[in-house]
N, CA, C and O atoms as a Tinker XYZ file with bonds, in Angstrom:
   540  protein
     1  N     96.840000   89.236000  113.675000    73     2
     2  CA    95.711000   87.536000  114.528000    64     1     3
     3  C     94.770000   87.651000  114.042000    63     2     4     5
     4  O     94.197000   86.589000  113.801000    81     3
     5  N     94.228000   88.633000  113.720000    73     3     6
     6  CA    92.393000   87.669000  113.500000    64     5     7
     7  C     92.431000   87.584000  112.428000    63     6     8     9
     8  O     91.327000   87.346000  111.939000    81     7
     9  N     93.762000   87.720000  111.273000    73     7    10
    10  CA    93.580000   87.019000  109.806000    64     9    11
    11  C     93.911000   85.374000  110.180000    63    10    12    13
    12  O     93.078000   84.488000  109.993000    81    11
    13  N     95.124000   85.159000  110.679000    73    11    14
    14  CA    95.415000   84.251000  111.106000    64    13    15
    15  C     94.345000   82.895000  111.921000    63    14    16    17
    16  O     94.318000   81.679000  111.732000    81    15
    17  N     93.493000   83.876000  112.939000    73    15    18
    18  CA    92.359000   83.379000  113.180000    64    17    19
    19  C     91.460000   82.837000  112.486000    63    18    20    21
    20  O     90.909000   81.803000  112.864000    81    19
    21  N     91.178000   83.404000  111.425000    73    19    22
    22  CA    90.347000   83.338000  110.215000    64    21    23
    23  C     90.289000   82.633000  109.430000    63    22    24    25
    24  O     89.208000   82.295000  108.947000    81    23
    25  N     91.446000   82.165000  109.028000    73    23    26
    26  CA    92.294000   81.098000  108.265000    64    25    27
    27  C     92.261000   79.613000  108.670000    63    26    28    29
    28  O     91.969000   78.607000  108.023000    81    27
    29  N     92.791000   79.858000  110.391000    73    27    30
    30  CA    92.910000   78.910000  110.706000    64    29    31
    31  C     91.506000   77.564000  111.460000    63    30    32    33
    32  O     91.573000   76.392000  111.830000    81    31
    33  N     90.141000   78.831000  111.349000    73    31    34
    34  CA    89.161000   78.484000  111.431000    64    33    35
    35  C     88.345000   77.916000  109.811000    63    34    36    37
    36  O     87.649000   76.924000  109.592000    81    35
    37  N     88.621000   78.589000  109.261000    73    35    38
    38  CA    88.174000   77.857000  107.904000    64    37    39
    39  C     89.136000   76.557000  107.632000    63    38    40    41
    40  O     88.623000   75.608000  107.040000    81    39
    41  N     89.842000   76.513000  107.841000    73    39    42
    42  CA    90.715000   75.580000  107.600000    64    41    43
    43  C     89.951000   74.085000  108.478000    63    42    44    45
    44  O     89.694000   72.997000  107.961000    81    43
    45  N     89.758000   74.449000  109.730000    73    43    46
    46  CA    89.211000   73.704000  110.583000    64    45    47
    47  C     87.499000   72.932000  109.919000    63    46    48    49
    48  O     87.077000   71.793000  109.720000    81    47
    49  N     86.930000   74.431000  109.766000    73    47    50
    50  CA    85.746000   73.936000  109.240000    64    49    51
    51  C     85.748000   73.198000  108.096000    63    50    52    53
    52  O     84.884000   72.326000  108.007000    81    51
    53  N     86.697000   73.378000  106.992000    73    51    54
    54  CA    86.441000   72.735000  105.961000    64    53    55
    55  C     86.952000   71.497000  106.143000    63    54    56    57
    56  O     86.805000   70.847000  105.107000    81    55
    57  N     87.659000   70.683000  107.270000    73    55    58
    58  CA    87.856000   69.903000  107.505000    64    57    59
    59  C     88.970000   69.647000  106.923000    63    58    60    61
    60  O     89.036000   68.641000  106.217000    81    59
    61  N     90.126000   70.513000  107.087000    73    59    62
    62  CA    91.528000   70.494000  106.579000    64    61    63
    63  C     92.345000   69.495000  107.330000    63    62    64    65
    64  O     91.816000   69.035000  108.342000    81    63
    65  N     93.357000   69.142000  107.063000    73    63    66
    66  CA    93.908000   67.924000  107.961000    64    65    67
    67  C     95.223000   68.646000  108.952000    63    66    68    69
    68  O     95.821000   69.556000  108.377000    81    67
    69  N     95.498000   68.449000  109.768000    73    67    70
    70  CA    96.343000   68.872000  110.311000    64    69    71
    71  C     97.486000   70.245000  110.082000    63    70    72    73
    72  O     97.575000   71.317000  110.681000    81    71
    73  N     98.180000   69.733000  109.083000    73    71    74
    74  CA    99.241000   70.186000  108.098000    64    73    75
    75  C     98.447000   71.463000  107.301000    63    74    76    77
    76  O     99.058000   72.521000  107.153000    81    75
    77  N     97.248000   71.335000  106.864000    73    75    78
    78  CA    96.697000   71.962000  105.886000    64    77    79
    79  C     96.132000   73.619000  107.008000    63    78    80    81
    80  O     95.956000   74.778000  106.632000    81    79
    81  N     95.997000   72.981000  108.437000    73    79    82
    82  CA    95.196000   74.302000  109.317000    64    81    83
    83  C     96.305000   74.585000  109.239000    63    82    84    85
    84  O     96.390000   75.386000  108.307000    81    83
    85  N     98.152000   74.249000  110.068000    73    83    86
    86  CA    98.914000   75.521000  110.222000    64    85    87
    87  C     99.624000   75.760000  109.112000    63    86    88    89
    88  O    100.643000   76.451000  109.090000    81    87
    89  N     98.989000   75.055000  107.899000    73    87    90
    90  CA    99.843000   76.012000  106.791000    64    89    91
    91  C     99.154000   77.491000  106.719000    63    90    92    93
    92  O     99.743000   78.561000  106.871000    81    91
    93  N     97.892000   77.315000  106.477000    73    91    94
    94  CA    96.793000   78.311000  106.543000    64    93    95
    95  C     96.520000   79.445000  107.494000    63    94    96    97
    96  O     96.059000   80.570000  107.304000    81    95
    97  N     97.041000   78.670000  108.835000    73    95    98
    98  CA    97.080000   79.692000  109.814000    64    97    99
    99  C     98.386000   80.620000  109.350000    63    98   100   101
   100  O     98.187000   81.833000  109.272000    81    99
   101  N     99.759000   80.088000  109.029000    73    99   102
   102  CA   100.904000   80.536000  108.676000    64   101   103
   103  C    100.652000   81.732000  107.637000    63   102   104   105
   104  O    101.033000   82.892000  107.789000    81   103
   105  N     99.928000   81.213000  106.544000    73   103   106
   106  CA    99.383000   82.141000  105.455000    64   105   107
   107  C     98.571000   83.301000  106.090000    63   106   108   109
   108  O     98.891000   84.427000  105.707000    81   107
   109  N     97.730000   83.218000  106.855000    73   107   110
   110  CA    96.697000   84.109000  107.601000    64   109   111
   111  C     97.574000   85.087000  108.463000    63   110   112   113
   112  O     97.157000   86.233000  108.630000    81   111
   113  N     98.436000   84.804000  108.865000    73   111   114
   114  CA    99.864000   85.802000  109.768000    64   113   115
   115  C     99.996000   86.234000  108.795000    63   114   116   117
   116  O     99.407000   87.285000  108.543000    81   115
   117  N    100.864000   85.588000  107.775000    73   115   118
   118  CA   101.536000   86.474000  106.505000    64   117   119
   119  C    100.694000   87.880000  105.980000    63   118   120   121
   120  O    100.876000   89.097000  106.011000    81   119
   121  N     99.654000   86.917000  105.478000    73   119   122
   122  CA    98.225000   87.874000  105.106000    64   121   123
   123  C     98.463000   88.900000  105.826000    63   122   124   125
   124  O     98.999000   89.912000  105.374000    81   123
   125  N     98.068000   88.750000  107.118000    73   123   126
   126  CA    97.517000   90.190000  107.817000    64   125   127
   127  C     98.437000   91.407000  107.717000    63   126   128   129
   128  O     98.225000   92.561000  107.345000    81   127
   129  N     99.750000   90.653000  108.260000    73   127   130
   130  CA   101.508000   91.684000  107.964000    64   129   131
   131  C    101.176000   92.338000  106.225000    63   130   132   133
   132  O    101.182000   93.550000  106.008000    81   131
   133  N    100.982000   91.602000  105.441000    73   131   134
   134  CA   101.035000   91.939000  104.117000    64   133   135
   135  C    100.097000   93.319000  103.854000    63   134   136   137
   136  O    100.299000   94.306000  103.147000    81   135
   137  N     98.618000   92.822000  105.029000    73   135   138
   138  CA    97.706000   93.902000  104.507000    64   137   139
   139  C     97.982000   95.659000  105.369000    63   138   140   141
   140  O     97.697000   96.806000  105.023000    81   139
   141  N     98.551000   95.164000  106.390000    73   139   142
   142  CA    98.808000   96.463000  107.328000    64   141   143
   143  C    100.144000   96.906000  106.749000    63   142   144   145
   144  O    100.207000   98.114000  106.977000    81   143
   145  N    101.459000   96.434000  105.982000    73   143   146
   146  CA   102.348000   97.007000  105.653000    64   145   147
   147  C    101.493000   97.527000  104.505000    63   146   148   149
   148  O    101.003000   98.601000  104.855000    81   147
   149  N    101.209000   97.270000  103.562000    73   147   150
   150  CA   100.560000   97.536000  102.059000    64   149   151
   151  C     99.786000   99.178000  102.573000    63   150   152   153
   152  O     99.956000  100.354000  102.251000    81   151
   153  N     98.898000   98.437000  103.523000    73   151   154
   154  CA    98.281000   99.882000  104.140000    64   153   155
   155  C     99.071000  101.169000  104.072000    63   154   156   157
   156  O     99.125000  102.166000  103.352000    81   155
   157  N     99.638000  100.706000  105.112000    73   155   158
   158  CA   100.779000  101.919000  105.509000    64   157   159
   159  C    101.421000  102.398000  104.549000    63   158   160   161
   160  O    101.383000  103.619000  104.403000    81   159
   161  N    102.078000  101.703000  103.757000    73   159   162
   162  CA   102.789000  101.965000  102.768000    64   161   163
   163  C    101.647000  103.353000  101.563000    63   162   164   165
   164  O    101.796000  104.514000  101.181000    81   163
   165  N    100.583000  102.241000  101.408000    73   163   166
   166  CA    99.618000  103.575000  100.499000    64   165   167
   167  C     99.951000  104.479000  101.234000    63   166   168   169
   168  O    100.923000  105.205000  101.023000    81   167
   169  N     99.076000  104.572000  102.340000    73   167   170
   170  CA    99.310000  105.958000  103.547000    64   169   171
   171  C    100.269000  106.991000  103.051000    63   170   172   173
   172  O    100.055000  108.001000  102.381000    81   171
   173  N    101.417000  106.481000  103.555000    73   171   174
   174  CA   102.701000  106.821000  103.658000    64   173   175
   175  C    102.895000  107.480000  101.836000    63   174   176   177
   176  O    104.049000  107.668000  101.449000    81   175
   177  N    102.226000  107.649000  101.280000    73   175   178
   178  CA   102.428000  107.890000   99.412000    64   177   179
   179  C    101.448000  108.867000   99.110000    63   178   180   181
   180  O    101.785000  109.801000   98.382000    81   179
   181  N     99.965000  108.793000   99.669000    73   179   182
   182  CA    99.265000  109.819000   99.864000    64   181   183
   183  C     99.390000  110.693000  100.578000    63   182   184   185
   184  O     99.072000  110.514000  101.754000    81   183
   185  N     99.930000  112.050000  100.131000    73   183   186
   186  CA    99.806000  113.370000  100.819000    64   185   187
   187  C     98.484000  113.525000  101.893000    63   186   188   189
   188  O     98.656000  113.674000  103.103000    81   187
   189  N     97.345000  113.474000  101.350000    73   187   190
   190  CA    96.493000  113.875000  102.477000    64   189   191
   191  C     96.041000  112.700000  103.451000    63   190   192   193
   192  O     95.572000  112.868000  104.576000    81   191
   193  N     96.228000  111.684000  102.924000    73   191   194
   194  CA    96.417000  110.530000  104.329000    64   193   195
   195  C     97.603000  110.566000  105.242000    63   194   196   197
   196  O     97.595000  110.067000  106.367000    81   195
   197  N     98.466000  111.085000  104.783000    73   195   198
   198  CA    99.643000  111.390000  105.621000    64   197   199
   199  C     99.622000  112.522000  106.210000    63   198   200   201
   200  O    100.452000  112.538000  107.119000    81   199
   201  N     98.972000  113.610000  106.092000    73   199   202
   202  CA    98.749000  115.062000  106.955000    64   201   203
   203  C     97.723000  113.967000  107.649000    63   202   204   205
   204  O     98.476000  113.199000  108.248000    81   203
   205  N     96.533000  113.586000  107.826000    73   203   206
   206  CA    95.909000  113.008000  108.563000    64   205   207
   207  C     96.926000  112.158000  109.560000    63   206   208   209
   208  O     97.021000  112.385000  110.766000    81   207
   209  N     97.561000  111.286000  108.947000    73   207   210
   210  CA    98.254000  110.121000  110.033000    64   209   211
   211  C     98.905000  111.363000  111.072000    63   210   212   213
   212  O     98.535000  111.781000  112.169000    81   211
   213  N     99.809000  111.652000  110.359000    73   211   214
   214  CA   100.894000  112.820000  111.194000    64   213   215
   215  C    100.336000  113.727000  112.091000    63   214   216   217
   216  O    101.112000  114.304000  112.852000    81   215
   217  N     98.872000  114.022000  112.168000    73   215   218
   218  CA    98.320000  115.333000  112.773000    64   217   219
   219  C     97.540000  114.395000  114.249000    63   218   220   221
   220  O     97.725000  114.618000  115.445000    81   219
   221  N     96.358000  112.974000  113.384000    73   219   222
   222  CA    95.556000  112.946000  114.212000    64   221   223
   223  C     96.210000  111.399000  114.683000    63   222   224   225
   224  O     95.881000  111.035000  115.812000    81   223
   225  N     97.156000  110.425000  113.849000    73   223   226
   226  CA    97.086000  109.102000  114.420000    64   225   227
   227  C     98.435000  108.717000  114.712000    63   226   228   229
   228  O     99.174000  109.595000  115.157000    81   227
   229  N     99.014000  107.240000  114.493000    73   227   230
   230  CA   100.514000  107.254000  114.591000    64   229   231
   231  C    101.212000  107.134000  113.070000    63   230   232   233
   232  O    100.550000  106.920000  112.054000    81   231
   233  N    102.229000  107.256000  113.087000    73   231   234
   234  CA   102.896000  107.422000  111.830000    64   233   235
   235  C    102.946000  106.240000  111.136000    63   234   236   237
   236  O    103.294000  105.199000  111.694000    81   235
   237  N    102.467000  106.312000  109.352000    73   235   238
   238  CA   103.095000  104.931000  108.710000    64   237   239
   239  C    104.355000  104.451000  108.770000    63   238   240   241
   240  O    105.405000  105.092000  108.778000    81   239
   241  N    104.163000  103.117000  108.816000    73   239   242
   242  CA   105.517000  102.183000  108.647000    64   241   243
   243  C    106.743000  102.781000  108.105000    63   242   244   245
   244  O    107.834000  102.999000  108.632000    81   243
   245  N    106.344000  102.969000  107.047000    73   243   246
   246  CA   107.426000  103.468000  105.894000    64   245   247
   247  C    108.503000  105.124000  106.931000    63   246   248   249
   248  O    109.703000  105.399000  106.896000    81   247
   249  N    107.522000  105.705000  107.570000    73   247   250
   250  CA   107.856000  106.673000  108.369000    64   249   251
   251  C    108.787000  106.251000  109.212000    63   250   252   253
   252  O    109.965000  106.558000  109.029000    81   251
   253  N    108.453000  105.603000  110.096000    73   251   254
   254  CA   108.852000  104.992000  111.453000    64   253   255
   255  C    110.194000  104.057000  111.010000    63   254   256   257
   256  O    111.161000  104.129000  111.769000    81   255
   257  N    110.279000  103.363000  110.064000    73   255   258
   258  CA   111.443000  102.738000  109.702000    64   257   259
   259  C    112.491000  104.082000  109.163000    63   258   260   261
   260  O    113.679000  103.864000  109.399000    81   259
   261  N    112.300000  104.947000  108.721000    73   259   262
   262  CA   113.192000  105.926000  107.980000    64   261   263
   263  C    113.448000  106.247000  109.107000    63   262   264   265
   264  O    114.649000  106.472000  109.249000    81   263
   265  N    112.555000  106.439000  110.448000    73   263   266
   266  CA   113.250000  107.302000  111.664000    64   265   267
   267  C    114.141000  106.363000  112.389000    63   266   268   269
   268  O    114.797000  106.809000  113.330000    81   267
   269  N    114.246000  105.016000  112.031000    73   267   270
   270  CA   115.409000  104.082000  112.854000    64   269   271
   271  C    116.364000  104.637000  112.178000    63   270   272   273
   272  O    117.439000  104.704000  112.774000    81   271
   273  N    116.314000  105.146000  110.897000    73   271   274
   274  CA   117.804000  105.497000  110.592000    64   273   275
   275  C    118.750000  106.625000  110.893000    63   274   276   277
   276  O    118.413000  107.740000  110.496000    81   275
   277  N    119.974000  106.483000  111.587000    73   275   278
   278  CA   120.284000  107.903000  112.176000    64   277   279
   279  C    120.359000  108.769000  110.895000    63   278   280   281
   280  O    119.953000  109.930000  110.851000    81   279
   281  N    120.881000  108.138000  109.917000    73   279   282
   282  CA   121.263000  109.099000  108.826000    64   281   283
   283  C    119.946000  110.096000  108.491000    63   282   284   285
   284  O    120.062000  111.311000  108.328000    81   283
   285  N    118.951000  109.521000  108.435000    73   283   286
   286  CA   117.832000  109.928000  108.295000    64   285   287
   287  C    116.933000  110.946000  109.178000    63   286   288   289
   288  O    116.462000  112.066000  108.984000    81   287
   289  N    116.926000  110.115000  110.123000    73   287   290
   290  CA   115.812000  110.755000  111.192000    64   289   291
   291  C    116.388000  112.177000  111.746000    63   290   292   293
   292  O    115.611000  112.699000  112.545000    81   291
   293  N    117.662000  112.967000  111.481000    73   291   294
   294  CA   117.842000  114.222000  111.697000    64   293   295
   295  C    116.630000  115.154000  110.313000    63   294   296   297
   296  O    115.883000  116.131000  110.361000    81   295
   297  N    116.914000  114.449000  109.549000    73   295   298
   298  CA   116.010000  115.382000  108.569000    64   297   299
   299  C    114.892000  115.068000  108.801000    63   298   300   301
   300  O    114.117000  116.025000  108.794000    81   299
   301  N    114.391000  113.973000  109.041000    73   299   302
   302  CA   112.732000  113.615000  109.047000    64   301   303
   303  C    112.501000  115.198000  109.966000    63   302   304   305
   304  O    112.222000  116.352000  109.641000    81   303
   305  N    112.817000  114.431000  111.339000    73   303   306
   306  CA   112.656000  115.250000  112.590000    64   305   307
   307  C    112.745000  116.963000  112.082000    63   306   308   309
   308  O    111.685000  117.558000  112.274000    81   307
   309  N    113.411000  117.461000  111.716000    73   307   310
   310  CA   113.184000  118.588000  111.283000    64   309   311
   311  C    111.799000  119.297000  111.078000    63   310   312   313
   312  O    111.164000  120.233000  111.565000    81   311
   313  N    111.650000  118.181000  109.924000    73   311   314
   314  CA   109.595000  118.772000  109.274000    64   313   315
   315  C    108.637000  117.797000  110.304000    63   314   316   317
   316  O    107.470000  118.122000  110.084000    81   315
   317  N    108.675000  117.003000  111.074000    73   315   318
   318  CA   108.026000  116.756000  111.890000    64   317   319
   319  C    107.764000  117.146000  113.249000    63   318   320   321
   320  O    106.726000  116.891000  113.860000    81   319
   321  N    108.722000  117.754000  113.676000    73   319   322
   322  CA   108.776000  118.587000  114.750000    64   321   323
   323  C    108.424000  119.864000  114.562000    63   322   324   325
   324  O    108.724000  120.554000  115.536000    81   323
   325  N    107.764000  120.609000  113.455000    73   323   326
   326  CA   107.207000  121.531000  113.257000    64   325   327
   327  C    105.973000  121.906000  113.708000    63   326   328   329
   328  O    105.060000  121.098000  113.540000    81   327
   329  N    105.731000  122.976000  114.256000    73   327   330
   330  CA   104.098000  122.971000  114.679000    64   329   331
   331  C    102.974000  123.200000  113.358000    63   330   332   333
   332  O    102.015000  122.439000  113.234000    81   331
   333  N    103.106000  123.808000  112.848000    73   331   334
   334  CA   102.212000  123.438000  111.597000    64   333   335
   335  C    103.434000  122.898000  110.130000    63   334   336   337
   336  O    104.266000  123.538000  109.488000    81   335
   337  N    102.931000  121.269000  110.079000    73   335   338
   338  CA   103.452000  121.032000  109.248000    64   337   339
   339  C    102.679000  120.957000  107.632000    63   338   340   341
   340  O    101.578000  120.413000  107.546000    81   339
   341  N    103.542000  121.709000  106.044000    73   339   342
   342  CA   102.731000  121.743000  105.393000    64   341   343
   343  C    102.750000  120.784000  104.626000    63   342   344   345
   344  O    103.242000  119.706000  104.961000    81   343
   345  N    102.122000  121.040000  103.249000    73   343   346
   346  CA   102.212000  119.866000  102.632000    64   345   347
   347  C    103.413000  119.382000  101.269000    63   346   348   349
   348  O    103.625000  118.419000  100.532000    81   347
   349  N    104.028000  120.915000  101.579000    73   347   350
   350  CA   105.608000  120.529000  100.812000    64   349   351
   351  C    106.555000  119.980000  102.396000    63   350   352   353
   352  O    107.733000  119.623000  102.369000    81   351
   353  N    105.997000  120.019000  103.217000    73   351   354
   354  CA   107.210000  119.157000  104.140000    64   353   355
   355  C    106.386000  117.807000  104.143000    63   354   356   357
   356  O    107.205000  116.915000  103.920000    81   355
   357  N    105.358000  117.367000  104.271000    73   355   358
   358  CA   104.622000  116.157000  103.779000    64   357   359
   359  C    105.546000  115.635000  102.978000    63   358   360   361
   360  O    106.346000  114.847000  103.481000    81   359
   361  N    105.662000  116.034000  101.217000    73   359   362
   362  CA   106.283000  115.433000  100.377000    64   361   363
   363  C    107.759000  115.162000  100.490000    63   362   364   365
   364  O    108.352000  114.261000   99.896000    81   363
   365  N    108.437000  116.285000  101.547000    73   363   366
   366  CA   109.481000  115.803000  101.773000    64   365   367
   367  C    110.077000  114.748000  102.390000    63   366   368   369
   368  O    111.124000  114.134000  102.182000    81   367
   369  N    108.716000  114.611000  103.634000    73   367   370
   370  CA   109.205000  113.567000  104.038000    64   369   371
   371  C    109.172000  112.135000  103.827000    63   370   372   373
   372  O    109.885000  111.233000  104.267000    81   371
   373  N    107.588000  112.144000  102.592000    73   371   374
   374  CA   107.563000  111.235000  101.970000    64   373   375
   375  C    108.734000  110.371000  100.671000    63   374   376   377
   376  O    108.803000  109.301000  100.066000    81   375
   377  N    109.471000  111.636000  100.791000    73   375   378
   378  CA   110.221000  111.002000   99.559000    64   377   379
   379  C    111.522000  110.746000  100.398000    63   378   380   381
   380  O    112.255000  109.983000   99.769000    81   379
   381  N    112.023000  111.095000  101.520000    73   379   382
   382  CA   113.205000  110.753000  102.439000    64   381   383
   383  C    112.822000  109.368000  102.617000    63   382   384   385
   384  O    113.746000  108.613000  102.315000    81   383
   385  N    111.552000  108.657000  103.087000    73   383   386
   386  CA   110.866000  107.453000  103.488000    64   385   387
   387  C    110.994000  106.301000  102.629000    63   386   388   389
   388  O    111.121000  105.114000  102.929000    81   387
   389  N    110.911000  107.106000  101.042000    73   387   390
   390  CA   110.878000  106.448000  100.118000    64   389   391
   391  C    112.203000  106.039000   99.663000    63   390   392   393
   392  O    112.378000  104.880000   99.285000    81   391
   393  N    113.160000  106.902000   99.667000    73   391   394
   394  CA   114.634000  106.924000   99.752000    64   393   395
   395  C    115.190000  105.496000  100.775000    63   394   396   397
   396  O    116.041000  104.615000  100.645000    81   395
   397  N    114.287000  105.829000  101.692000    73   395   398
   398  CA   115.306000  105.247000  102.753000    64   397   399
   399  C    114.656000  103.509000  103.605000    63   398   400   401
   400  O    115.130000  102.529000  104.180000    81   399
   401  N    113.473000  103.991000  103.215000    73   399   402
   402  CA   112.445000  102.440000  104.199000    64   401   403
   403  C    112.834000  101.406000  102.708000    63   402   404   405
   404  O    112.963000  101.539000  101.491000    81   403
   405  N    112.921000  100.073000  104.045000    73   403   406
   406  CA   112.848000   98.914000  103.100000    64   405   407
   407  C    111.253000   98.257000  102.921000    63   406   408   409
   408  O    110.987000   97.153000  102.446000    81   407
   409  N    110.490000   99.061000  103.336000    73   407   410
   410  CA   108.661000   98.150000  103.033000    64   409   411
   411  C    109.047000   97.974000  102.296000    63   410   412   413
   412  O    110.061000   97.329000  102.561000    81   411
   413  N    108.867000   98.237000  100.432000    73   411   414
   414  CA   108.881000   97.333000   99.215000    64   413   415
   415  C    109.270000   96.060000   99.705000    63   414   416   417
   416  O    108.452000   95.269000  100.175000    81   415
   417  N    110.943000   95.740000   99.581000    73   415   418
   418  CA   111.623000   95.103000   99.995000    64   417   419
   419  C    110.741000   94.246000  101.339000    63   418   420   421
   420  O    110.629000   93.083000  100.952000    81   419
   421  N    110.355000   94.333000  102.171000    73   419   422
   422  CA   109.901000   93.659000  103.152000    64   421   423
   423  C    108.495000   93.000000  102.516000    63   422   424   425
   424  O    108.123000   91.827000  102.464000    81   423
   425  N    107.889000   94.205000  102.068000    73   423   426
   426  CA   106.372000   93.226000  101.136000    64   425   427
   427  C    106.909000   92.187000  100.408000    63   426   428   429
   428  O    106.775000   91.075000  100.917000    81   427
   429  N    107.571000   92.265000   99.185000    73   427   430
   430  CA   108.269000   91.366000   98.230000    64   429   431
   431  C    108.139000   89.951000   99.093000    63   430   432   433
   432  O    107.406000   89.015000   98.771000    81   431
   433  N    109.092000   89.999000  100.375000    73   431   434
   434  CA   109.659000   89.203000  101.024000    64   433   435
   435  C    108.325000   88.034000  101.889000    63   434   436   437
   436  O    108.305000   86.814000  102.057000    81   435
   437  N    107.544000   88.926000  102.191000    73   435   438
   438  CA   106.411000   88.391000  102.703000    64   437   439
   439  C    105.477000   87.815000  101.666000    63   438   440   441
   440  O    105.069000   86.654000  101.632000    81   439
   441  N    105.220000   88.716000  100.893000    73   439   442
   442  CA   104.672000   87.548000   99.903000    64   441   443
   443  C    105.001000   86.240000   99.299000    63   442   444   445
   444  O    104.533000   85.107000   99.188000    81   443
   445  N    105.979000   86.904000   98.981000    73   443   446
   446  CA   106.831000   85.462000   98.761000    64   445   447
   447  C    106.588000   84.373000   99.459000    63   446   448   449
   448  O    106.071000   83.339000   99.036000    81   447
   449  N    107.016000   84.633000  100.697000    73   447   450
   450  CA   106.952000   83.474000  101.820000    64   449   451
   451  C    105.533000   83.002000  102.077000    63   450   452   453
   452  O    105.290000   81.850000  102.437000    81   451
   453  N    104.225000   84.302000  101.801000    73   451   454
   454  CA   103.116000   83.409000  102.176000    64   453   455
   455  C    102.762000   82.755000  100.953000    63   454   456   457
   456  O    101.970000   81.834000  101.153000    81   455
   457  N    103.207000   82.984000   99.286000    73   455   458
   458  CA   103.016000   82.149000   98.313000    64   457   459
   459  C    103.702000   80.979000   98.681000    63   458   460   461
   460  O    103.071000   79.947000   98.454000    81   459
   461  N    104.829000   80.843000   99.192000    73   459   462
   462  CA   105.257000   79.272000   99.508000    64   461   463
   463  C    104.049000   78.253000  100.395000    63   462   464   465
   464  O    103.711000   77.088000  100.186000    81   463
   465  N    103.593000   79.241000  101.441000    73   463   466
   466  CA   102.512000   78.638000  102.137000    64   465   467
   467  C    101.510000   78.090000  101.367000    63   466   468   469
   468  O    101.066000   76.961000  101.574000    81   467
   469  N    101.138000   78.801000  100.516000    73   467   470
   470  CA   100.256000   78.236000   99.458000    64   469   471
   471  C    100.550000   77.136000   98.736000    63   470   472   473
   472  O     99.634000   76.447000   98.287000    81   471
   473  N    101.778000   76.836000   98.537000    73   471   474
   474  CA   101.950000   76.148000   97.646000    64   473   475
   475  C    101.808000   74.882000   98.253000    63   474   476   477
   476  O    101.946000   73.867000   97.571000    81   475
   477  N    101.566000   74.830000   99.374000    73   475   478
   478  CA   101.575000   73.673000  100.426000    64   477   479
   479  C    100.306000   73.023000  100.504000    63   478   480   481
   480  O    100.211000   71.862000  100.900000    81   479
   481  N     99.245000   73.767000  100.117000    73   479   482
   482  CA    97.770000   73.804000  100.086000    64   481   483
   483  C     97.449000   72.713000   99.553000    63   482   484   485
   484  O     97.976000   72.696000   98.441000    81   483
   485  N     96.852000   71.753000   99.736000    73   483   486
   486  CA    96.475000   70.492000   98.638000    64   485   487
   487  C     95.590000   70.991000   97.562000    63   486   488   489
   488  O     96.009000   70.765000   96.426000    81   487
   489  N     94.525000   71.582000   97.652000    73   487   490
   490  CA    93.660000   72.600000   96.515000    64   489   491
   491  C     93.168000   73.638000   97.022000    63   490   492   493
   492  O     93.300000   74.201000   98.109000    81   491
   493  N     92.220000   73.946000   95.540000    73   491   494
   494  CA    92.044000   75.496000   96.246000    64   493   495
   495  C     93.216000   76.479000   96.156000    63   494   496   497
   496  O     93.395000   77.047000   97.233000    81   495
   497  N     94.098000   76.861000   95.152000    73   495   498
   498  CA    95.083000   77.535000   95.534000    64   497   499
   499  C     94.774000   79.151000   95.119000    63   498   500   501
   500  O     94.928000   80.177000   95.782000    81   499
   501  N     94.187000   78.903000   93.498000    73   499   502
   502  CA    94.467000   79.567000   92.806000    64   501   503
   503  C     93.609000   81.259000   93.004000    63   502   504   505
   504  O     93.826000   82.325000   92.426000    81   503
   505  N     92.779000   80.951000   93.882000    73   503   506
   506  CA    92.072000   82.095000   94.683000    64   505   507
   507  C     93.294000   82.553000   95.949000    63   506   508   509
   508  O     93.612000   83.737000   96.062000    81   507
   509  N     93.641000   81.945000   96.459000    73   507   510
   510  CA    94.924000   82.858000   97.199000    64   509   511
   511  C     96.029000   82.856000   96.616000    63   510   512   513
   512  O     96.961000   83.151000   97.365000    81   511
   513  N     96.316000   82.629000   95.518000    73   511   514
   514  CA    97.507000   82.742000   94.694000    64   513   515
   515  C     96.970000   84.372000   93.871000    63   514   516   517
   516  O     97.671000   85.148000   93.222000    81   515
   517  N     95.661000   84.458000   94.173000    73   515   518
   518  CA    95.175000   85.740000   93.211000    64   517   519
   519  C     95.097000   86.871000   94.085000    63   518   520   521
   520  O     95.119000   88.002000   93.599000    81   519
   521  N     95.002000   86.681000   95.398000    73   519   522
   522  CA    95.040000   87.514000   96.416000    64   521   523
   523  C     96.398000   88.110000   96.583000    63   522   524   525
   524  O     96.614000   89.317000   96.690000    81   523
   525  N     97.105000   87.361000   96.594000    73   523   526
   526  CA    98.747000   87.639000   97.113000    64   525   527
   527  C     99.114000   88.611000   95.785000    63   526   528   529
   528  O     99.704000   89.677000   95.957000    81   527
   529  N     98.711000   88.146000   94.445000    73   527   530
   530  CA    99.127000   89.249000   93.789000    64   529   531
   531  C     98.484000   90.595000   93.266000    63   530   532   533
   532  O     98.715000   91.394000   92.358000    81   531
   533  N     97.432000   90.433000   94.432000    73   531   534
   534  CA    96.859000   91.942000   94.229000    64   533   535
   535  C     97.345000   92.894000   95.075000    63   534   536   537
   536  O     96.815000   93.974000   95.336000    81   535
   537  N     98.985000   92.199000   95.744000    73   535   538
   538  CA    99.573000   93.330000   96.135000    64   537   539
   539  C    100.480000   93.795000   95.609000    63   538   540
   540  O    100.968000   94.843000   96.031000    81   539
């Protein structure tokens, strides 16, 4: 929501039209989701960060999505429910999540939708496109 607010405010301060304000607001909402999902995907692929997230924070989205699948939930829980989770366990958790998770597909869809919003902006699209292409 904060990214959406920033893009809307920027459009207002830049004297954008009503359409540009709405479009940049939608772009900001999508960009916020892209950032969170991309960050969680990176955390899930980095064993040290995944270990920290499992022990001290909430699970990354790819792991949560894999846990929603009845076919992979039991396998994941056999590792996640251990009193002490080893790096080898984390590698197995990561592999299961990568095989099951739909996060890469979801990220591509969000980027594509955000790109469509950028195409509706009158000028200065290039920097927004560069930003999207960084994911």
